[in-house]
N, CA, C and O atoms as a DFTB+ gen file, in Angstrom:
492 C
 N C O
     1  1      -2.714       8.766     -29.119
     2  2      -1.511       8.229     -28.526
     3  2      -1.237       6.867     -29.147
     4  3      -2.147       6.046     -29.264
     5  1      -0.030       6.625     -29.535
     6  2       0.388       5.354     -30.109
     7  2       0.745       4.410     -28.971
     8  3       1.821       4.524     -28.384
     9  1      -0.145       3.482     -28.655
    10  2       0.071       2.563     -27.527
    11  2       1.284       1.676     -27.740
    12  3       1.960       1.301     -26.782
    13  1       1.564       1.336     -29.006
    14  2       2.733       0.505     -29.272
    15  2       4.022       1.246     -28.930
    16  3       4.996       0.644     -28.479
    17  1       4.016       2.541     -29.147
    18  2       5.208       3.342     -28.874
    19  2       5.286       3.743     -27.403
    20  3       6.344       3.644     -26.781
    21  1       4.171       4.192     -26.858
    22  2       4.165       4.774     -25.513
    23  2       3.634       3.836     -24.441
    24  3       3.877       4.057     -23.254
    25  1       2.915       2.796     -24.837
    26  2       2.305       1.934     -23.836
    27  2       1.092       2.604     -23.222
    28  3       0.496       3.497     -23.825
    29  1       0.735       2.188     -22.057
    30  2      -0.381       2.828     -21.351
    31  2       0.139       3.383     -20.034
    32  3       1.130       2.901     -19.486
    33  1      -0.539       4.390     -19.547
    34  2      -0.145       5.043     -18.304
    35  2      -1.256       4.879     -17.281
    36  3      -2.438       4.831     -17.620
    37  1      -0.854       4.796     -16.046
    38  2      -1.839       4.854     -14.976
    39  2      -2.229       6.321     -14.809
    40  3      -1.564       7.213     -15.337
    41  1      -3.292       6.557     -14.085
    42  2      -3.711       7.935     -13.838
    43  2      -2.606       8.694     -13.093
    44  3      -2.351       9.862     -13.383
    45  1      -1.961       8.038     -12.147
    46  2      -0.884       8.686     -11.387
    47  2       0.291       9.033     -12.297
    48  3       0.878      10.107     -12.163
    49  1       0.641       8.140     -13.218
    50  2       1.737       8.425     -14.151
    51  2       1.384       9.600     -15.059
    52  3       2.213      10.476     -15.304
    53  1       0.154       9.610     -15.553
    54  2      -0.277      10.703     -16.426
    55  2      -0.238      12.039     -15.688
    56  3       0.203      13.044     -16.244
    57  1      -0.697      12.050     -14.441
    58  2      -0.649      13.281     -13.646
    59  2       0.793      13.719     -13.414
    60  3       1.097      14.912     -13.422
    61  1       1.677      12.748     -13.207
    62  2       3.094      13.068     -13.022
    63  2       3.695      13.718     -14.257
    64  3       4.429      14.700     -14.151
    65  1       3.384      13.170     -15.436
    66  2       3.889      13.763     -16.684
    67  2       3.313      15.166     -16.900
    68  3       4.024      16.076     -17.327
    69  1       2.037      15.330     -16.603
    70  2       1.410      16.644     -16.739
    71  2       2.056      17.642     -15.788
    72  3       2.308      18.786     -16.168
    73  1       2.327      17.217     -14.548
    74  2       2.975      18.102     -13.575
    75  2       4.371      18.491     -14.039
    76  3       4.776      19.643     -13.889
    77  1       5.109      17.539     -14.603
    78  2       6.451      17.851     -15.134
    79  2       6.364      18.875     -16.258
    80  3       7.151      19.820     -16.307
    81  1       5.402      18.684     -17.164
    82  2       5.214      19.641     -18.257
    83  2       4.869      21.024     -17.705
    84  3       5.419      22.034     -18.143
    85  1       3.958      21.052     -16.747
    86  2       3.539      22.333     -16.172
    87  2       4.706      23.025     -15.467
    88  3       4.877      24.237     -15.599
    89  1       5.502      22.271     -14.726
    90  2       6.653      22.854     -14.029
    91  2       7.666      23.425     -15.026
    92  3       8.196      24.517     -14.820
    93  1       7.931      22.685     -16.103
    94  2       8.871      23.143     -17.134
    95  2       8.360      24.418     -17.789
    96  3       9.126      25.347     -18.045
    97  1       7.073      24.452     -18.054
    98  2       6.454      25.613     -18.679
    99  2       6.532      26.834     -17.766
   100  3       6.929      27.915     -18.201
   101  1       6.158      26.663     -16.518
   102  2       6.181      27.767     -15.556
   103  2       7.604      28.313     -15.418
   104  3       7.811      29.526     -15.440
   105  1       8.576      27.419     -15.279
   106  2       9.967      27.857     -15.156
   107  2      10.482      28.501     -16.434
   108  3      11.443      29.270     -16.399
   109  1       9.856      28.194     -17.556
   110  2      10.264      28.791     -18.818
   111  2       9.743      30.204     -19.031
   112  3      10.427      31.031     -19.634
   113  1       8.531      30.491     -18.538
   114  2       7.980      31.830     -18.768
   115  2       8.214      32.794     -17.600
   116  3       8.182      34.009     -17.791
   117  1       8.444      32.277     -16.413
   118  2       8.633      33.156     -15.247
   119  2       9.757      34.179     -15.420
   120  3       9.578      35.337     -15.042
   121  1      10.912      33.794     -15.978
   122  2      11.988      34.792     -16.101
   123  2      11.588      36.015     -16.933
   124  3      12.056      37.122     -16.663
   125  1      10.740      35.831     -17.929
   126  2      10.329      36.947     -18.772
   127  2       9.406      37.916     -18.053
   128  3       9.358      39.097     -18.395
   129  1       8.679      37.430     -17.065
   130  2       7.709      38.284     -16.376
   131  2       7.981      38.348     -14.872
   132  3       7.072      38.590     -14.078
   133  1       9.221      38.133     -14.499
   134  2       9.588      38.045     -13.081
   135  2       9.210      39.285     -12.287
   136  3       8.862      39.173     -11.111
   137  1       9.270      40.457     -12.891
   138  2       8.984      41.692     -12.152
   139  2       7.580      42.216     -12.414
   140  3       7.212      43.274     -11.903
   141  1       6.788      41.491     -13.205
   142  2       5.430      41.924     -13.518
   143  2       4.459      41.351     -12.506
   144  3       4.322      40.132     -12.407
   145  1       3.778      42.210     -11.748
   146  2       2.785      41.695     -10.800
   147  2       1.616      41.060     -11.554
   148  3       1.002      41.697     -12.409
   149  1       1.315      39.812     -11.234
   150  2       0.212      39.106     -11.881
   151  2      -0.640      38.408     -10.835
   152  3      -0.131      37.884      -9.844
   153  1      -1.940      38.410     -11.073
   154  2      -2.846      37.578     -10.282
   155  2      -2.747      36.158     -10.834
   156  3      -2.249      35.951     -11.941
   157  1      -3.218      35.193     -10.070
   158  2      -3.131      33.800     -10.503
   159  2      -3.841      33.573     -11.834
   160  3      -3.320      32.873     -12.703
   161  1      -5.032      34.163     -12.001
   162  2      -5.776      33.950     -13.250
   163  2      -5.039      34.542     -14.447
   164  3      -5.129      34.009     -15.553
   165  1      -4.315      35.635     -14.237
   166  2      -3.546      36.228     -15.333
   167  2      -2.385      35.307     -15.719
   168  3      -2.132      35.072     -16.901
   169  1      -1.690      34.796     -14.714
   170  2      -0.607      33.872     -14.989
   171  2      -1.140      32.602     -15.649
   172  3      -0.510      32.066     -16.561
   173  1      -2.286      32.124     -15.200
   174  2      -2.876      30.913     -15.772
   175  2      -3.200      31.094     -17.248
   176  3      -2.997      30.177     -18.044
   177  1      -3.705      32.273     -17.620
   178  2      -3.993      32.546     -19.035
   179  2      -2.712      32.514     -19.859
   180  3      -2.692      31.955     -20.955
   181  1      -1.642      33.112     -19.336
   182  2      -0.359      33.083     -20.040
   183  2       0.200      31.671     -20.117
   184  3       0.794      31.289     -21.125
   185  1       0.013      30.900     -19.061
   186  2       0.493      29.517     -19.051
   187  2      -0.265      28.677     -20.074
   188  3       0.330      27.823     -20.731
   189  1      -1.553      28.906     -20.215
   190  2      -2.333      28.183     -21.218
   191  2      -1.817      28.489     -22.611
   192  3      -1.645      27.588     -23.432
   193  1      -1.572      29.764     -22.874
   194  2      -1.018      30.182     -24.172
   195  2       0.332      29.522     -24.406
   196  3       0.583      28.969     -25.477
   197  1       1.191      29.580     -23.413
   198  2       2.536      29.024     -23.556
   199  2       2.498      27.501     -23.657
   200  3       3.332      26.913     -24.344
   201  1       1.546      26.852     -22.986
   202  2       1.435      25.402     -23.074
   203  2       1.096      24.995     -24.501
   204  3       1.564      23.966     -24.988
   205  1       0.289      25.797     -25.160
   206  2      -0.119      25.512     -26.529
   207  2       0.996      25.822     -27.523
   208  3       1.161      25.098     -28.504
   209  1       1.756      26.876     -27.286
   210  2       2.755      27.340     -28.249
   211  2       4.188      27.013     -27.870
   212  3       5.078      27.030     -28.720
   213  1       4.413      26.718     -26.610
   214  2       5.777      26.560     -26.124
   215  2       6.238      27.875     -25.529
   216  3       5.945      28.943     -26.067
   217  1       6.951      27.803     -24.434
   218  2       7.345      29.030     -23.740
   219  2       8.420      29.799     -24.490
   220  3       8.632      30.979     -24.207
   221  1       9.101      29.172     -25.431
   222  2      10.146      29.864     -26.180
   223  2       9.630      31.052     -26.973
   224  3      10.379      31.995     -27.229
   225  1       8.368      31.023     -27.364
   226  2       7.786      32.126     -28.121
   227  2       7.431      33.327     -27.272
   228  3       7.114      34.390     -27.807
   229  1       7.478      33.179     -25.964
   230  2       7.051      34.275     -25.093
   231  2       8.062      35.417     -25.065
   232  3       7.692      36.585     -25.191
   233  1       9.333      35.077     -24.900
   234  2      10.367      36.116     -24.805
   235  2      10.401      36.926     -26.092
   236  3      10.577      36.378     -27.180
   237  1      10.230      38.234     -25.957
   238  2      10.263      39.132     -27.107
   239  2       8.950      39.262     -27.844
   240  3       8.837      40.058     -28.776
   241  1       7.941      38.481     -27.433
   242  2       6.627      38.573     -28.086
   243  2       5.934      39.865     -27.673
   244  3       6.381      40.558     -26.759
   245  1       4.844      40.179     -28.353
   246  2       4.042      41.340     -27.971
   247  2       3.533      41.226     -26.551
   248  3       3.420      42.229     -25.846
   249  1       3.224      40.011     -26.122
   250  2       2.790      39.800     -24.731
   251  2       3.894      40.215     -23.772
   252  3       3.657      40.945     -22.809
   253  1       5.100      39.743     -24.047
   254  2       6.252      40.061     -23.210
   255  2       6.486      41.572     -23.181
   256  3       6.704      42.150     -22.117
   257  1       6.442      42.198     -24.338
   258  2       6.682      43.645     -24.435
   259  2       5.648      44.421     -23.638
   260  3       6.002      45.323     -22.879
   261  1       4.371      44.080     -23.800
   262  2       3.302      44.807     -23.101
   263  2       3.385      44.609     -21.586
   264  3       3.134      45.536     -20.815
   265  1       3.737      43.401     -21.172
   266  2       3.802      43.133     -19.732
   267  2       5.097      43.625     -19.101
   268  3       5.186      43.729     -17.877
   269  1       6.096      43.926     -19.913
   270  2       7.377      44.433     -19.403
   271  2       7.398      45.959     -19.300
   272  3       8.332      46.531     -18.739
   273  1       6.380      46.610     -19.837
   274  2       6.315      48.076     -19.749
   275  2       6.172      48.496     -18.291
   276  3       5.788      47.704     -17.430
   277  1       6.486      49.743     -18.042
   278  2       6.330      50.281     -16.703
   279  2       5.387      51.482     -16.767
   280  3       5.796      52.545     -17.235
   281  1       4.164      51.352     -16.320
   282  2       3.545      50.164     -15.743
   283  2       3.155      49.161     -16.836
   284  3       3.029      49.531     -18.003
   285  1       2.965      47.905     -16.458
   286  2       2.566      46.897     -17.444
   287  2       1.245      47.267     -18.114
   288  3       0.341      47.796     -17.468
   289  1       1.139      46.989     -19.395
   290  2      -0.081      47.274     -20.152
   291  2      -0.955      46.015     -20.168
   292  3      -1.013      45.297     -21.166
   293  1      -1.616      45.770     -19.067
   294  2      -2.454      44.582     -18.928
   295  2      -3.595      44.564     -19.949
   296  3      -3.978      43.503     -20.443
   297  1      -4.125      45.728     -20.256
   298  2      -5.254      45.817     -21.184
   299  2      -4.932      45.353     -22.592
   300  3      -5.841      45.006     -23.347
   301  1      -3.660      45.338     -22.962
   302  2      -3.266      44.917     -24.307
   303  2      -3.182      43.400     -24.456
   304  3      -3.118      42.894     -25.576
   305  1      -3.181      42.681     -23.356
   306  2      -2.942      41.233     -23.406
   307  2      -3.976      40.478     -24.241
   308  3      -3.578      39.672     -25.081
   309  1      -5.290      40.695     -24.057
   310  2      -6.242      39.937     -24.885
   311  2      -6.017      40.139     -26.389
   312  3      -6.117      39.183     -27.158
   313  1      -5.722      41.340     -26.804
   314  2      -5.441      41.595     -28.218
   315  2      -4.158      40.941     -28.690
   316  3      -4.082      40.453     -29.818
   317  1      -3.156      40.930     -27.836
   318  2      -1.896      40.261     -28.178
   319  2      -2.113      38.755     -28.318
   320  3      -1.536      38.124     -29.204
   321  1      -2.930      38.188     -27.459
   322  2      -3.218      36.760     -27.544
   323  2      -3.867      36.415     -28.884
   324  3      -3.574      35.375     -29.474
   325  1      -4.750      37.295     -29.358
   326  2      -5.462      37.033     -30.613
   327  2      -4.556      37.101     -31.840
   328  3      -4.993      36.778     -32.945
   329  1      -3.324      37.509     -31.666
   330  2      -2.375      37.497     -32.791
   331  2      -1.848      36.083     -33.058
   332  3      -1.165      35.852     -34.056
   333  1      -2.161      35.148     -32.172
   334  2      -1.618      33.790     -32.237
   335  2      -2.718      32.799     -32.606
   336  3      -3.025      31.890     -31.834
   337  1      -3.307      32.975     -33.780
   338  2      -4.414      32.123     -34.216
   339  2      -4.101      31.393     -35.526
   340  3      -4.980      30.751     -36.100
   341  1      -2.874      31.487     -35.993
   342  2      -2.495      30.879     -37.272
   343  2      -1.719      29.585     -37.070
   344  3      -0.967      29.434     -36.107
   345  1      -1.918      28.668     -37.987
   346  2      -1.110      27.451     -38.080
   347  2      -0.769      27.292     -39.564
   348  3      -1.655      27.132     -40.404
   349  1       0.501      27.337     -39.863
   350  2       0.953      27.260     -41.252
   351  2       0.295      28.326     -42.126
   352  3      -0.065      28.069     -43.275
   353  1       0.146      29.520     -41.566
   354  2      -0.415      30.643     -42.309
   355  2      -1.925      30.636     -42.447
   356  3      -2.484      31.488     -43.137
   357  1      -2.594      29.693     -41.807
   358  2      -4.051      29.576     -41.888
   359  2      -4.658      29.951     -40.548
   360  3      -4.252      29.437     -39.506
   361  1      -5.643      30.860     -40.579
   362  2      -6.342      31.236     -39.353
   363  2      -7.294      30.107     -38.963
   364  3      -8.180      29.727     -39.729
   365  1      -7.094      29.585     -37.764
   366  2      -7.907      28.462     -37.298
   367  2      -8.922      28.903     -36.249
   368  3      -8.591      29.600     -35.290
   369  1     -10.142      28.485     -36.454
   370  2     -11.226      28.832     -35.535
   371  2     -10.945      28.301     -34.129
   372  3     -11.212      28.987     -33.142
   373  1     -10.415      27.096     -34.036
   374  2     -10.124      26.525     -32.723
   375  2      -9.117      27.359     -31.950
   376  3      -9.251      27.532     -30.738
   377  1      -8.106      27.878     -32.644
   378  2      -7.120      28.742     -31.973
   379  2      -7.743      30.087     -31.612
   380  3      -7.439      30.650     -30.561
   381  1      -8.605      30.597     -32.469
   382  2      -9.304      31.847     -32.152
   383  2     -10.129      31.679     -30.881
   384  3     -10.123      32.548     -30.010
   385  1     -10.839      30.555     -30.781
   386  2     -11.647      30.298     -29.582
   387  2     -10.774      30.182     -28.340
   388  3     -11.098      30.730     -27.287
   389  1      -9.671      29.468     -28.475
   390  2      -8.772      29.292     -27.332
   391  2      -8.203      30.635     -26.889
   392  3      -8.225      30.952     -25.700
   393  1      -7.697      31.425     -27.828
   394  2      -7.110      32.723     -27.493
   395  2      -8.155      33.663     -26.894
   396  3      -7.852      34.417     -25.969
   397  1      -9.377      33.625     -27.411
   398  2     -10.444      34.464     -26.857
   399  2     -10.712      34.085     -25.403
   400  3     -10.859      34.962     -24.552
   401  1     -10.775      32.802     -25.117
   402  2     -11.015      32.355     -23.742
   403  2      -9.828      32.660     -22.827
   404  3     -10.017      32.979     -21.653
   405  1      -8.609      32.564     -23.359
   406  2      -7.439      32.943     -22.562
   407  2      -7.475      34.438     -22.246
   408  3      -7.166      34.847     -21.127
   409  1      -7.850      35.243     -23.225
   410  2      -7.960      36.689     -23.000
   411  2      -9.037      37.023     -21.988
   412  3      -8.866      37.918     -21.160
   413  1     -10.154      36.299     -22.056
   414  2     -11.234      36.502     -21.094
   415  2     -10.772      36.126     -19.692
   416  3     -11.047      36.844     -18.731
   417  1     -10.074      35.005     -19.575
   418  2      -9.547      34.597     -18.275
   419  2      -8.600      35.661     -17.731
   420  3      -8.697      36.042     -16.565
   421  1      -7.690      36.140     -18.566
   422  2      -6.734      37.154     -18.135
   423  2      -7.456      38.401     -17.633
   424  3      -7.094      38.956     -16.596
   425  1      -8.478      38.841     -18.371
   426  2      -9.160      40.106     -18.069
   427  2     -10.197      40.029     -16.965
   428  3     -10.400      40.998     -16.232
   429  1     -10.860      38.879     -16.840
   430  2     -12.018      38.825     -15.944
   431  2     -11.873      37.871     -14.769
   432  3     -12.672      37.925     -13.834
   433  1     -10.876      37.003     -14.796
   434  2     -10.649      35.958     -13.789
   435  2     -11.673      34.839     -13.857
   436  3     -11.744      34.015     -12.945
   437  1     -12.473      34.792     -14.924
   438  2     -13.453      33.727     -15.079
   439  2     -12.831      32.564     -15.845
   440  3     -12.354      32.719     -16.969
   441  1     -12.851      31.407     -15.212
   442  2     -12.322      30.197     -15.832
   443  2     -13.370      29.494     -16.698
   444  3     -13.074      28.479     -17.328
   445  1     -14.593      30.030     -16.731
   446  2     -15.647      29.418     -17.541
   447  2     -15.313      29.574     -19.021
   448  3     -14.945      30.656     -19.478
   449  1     -15.447      28.479     -19.756
   450  2     -15.205      28.503     -21.192
   451  2     -16.476      29.004     -21.867
   452  3     -17.569      28.505     -21.601
   453  1     -16.323      29.986     -22.736
   454  2     -17.474      30.513     -23.464
   455  2     -17.406      30.052     -24.915
   456  3     -16.326      29.860     -25.474
   457  1     -18.576      29.879     -25.506
   458  2     -18.659      29.530     -26.911
   459  2     -18.447      30.802     -27.719
   460  3     -19.091      31.823     -27.479
   461  1     -17.546      30.721     -28.669
   462  2     -17.177      31.889     -29.459
   463  2     -17.457      31.600     -30.922
   464  3     -17.104      30.534     -31.427
   465  1     -18.089      32.542     -31.600
   466  2     -18.288      32.439     -33.036
   467  2     -17.063      33.041     -33.713
   468  3     -16.660      34.164     -33.408
   469  1     -16.488      32.298     -34.614
   470  2     -15.275      32.764     -35.294
   471  2     -15.626      33.750     -36.399
   472  3     -16.655      33.610     -37.060
   473  1     -14.780      34.737     -36.596
   474  2     -14.996      35.668     -37.705
   475  2     -14.861      34.945     -39.044
   476  3     -14.287      33.859     -39.115
   477  1     -15.381      35.539     -40.081
   478  2     -15.241      34.925     -41.402
   479  2     -13.761      34.876     -41.771
   480  3     -12.971      35.705     -41.322
   481  1     -13.404      33.913     -42.579
   482  2     -12.016      33.752     -42.982
   483  2     -11.234      32.768     -42.122
   484  3     -10.060      32.505     -42.384
   485  1     -11.878      32.229     -41.104
   486  2     -11.235      31.234     -40.243
   487  2     -11.706      29.845     -40.646
   488  3     -12.852      29.662     -41.055
   489  1     -10.834      28.892     -40.530
   490  2     -11.223      27.499     -40.809
   491  2     -11.511      26.761     -39.527
   492  3     -11.852      25.579     -39.558
């Protein structure tokens, strides 16, 4: 954070900004999955993905398509999440780890972060 540009925040101010971001994110992805029944942990996994990528990528994505099916294809979500591991065409280990943990959260309801070994070809 550039202190000259942004200054410093109190803990309450930082929580307020985080809450605003979270509210904007939730309101951005809810319309795409409004009719899809989700448990809290499933929604949280999608929110984590959208927080990292922006909610604009959700509409029309493979995640959106799988969850919009009737019935929703919940089992496809972890694999769809793993399609989002590139930055500028480079597969990043950090994104692979994040997507793997988001998929685990979606599938198992476990919020515990697991250590993941990245496949070869990831940086």
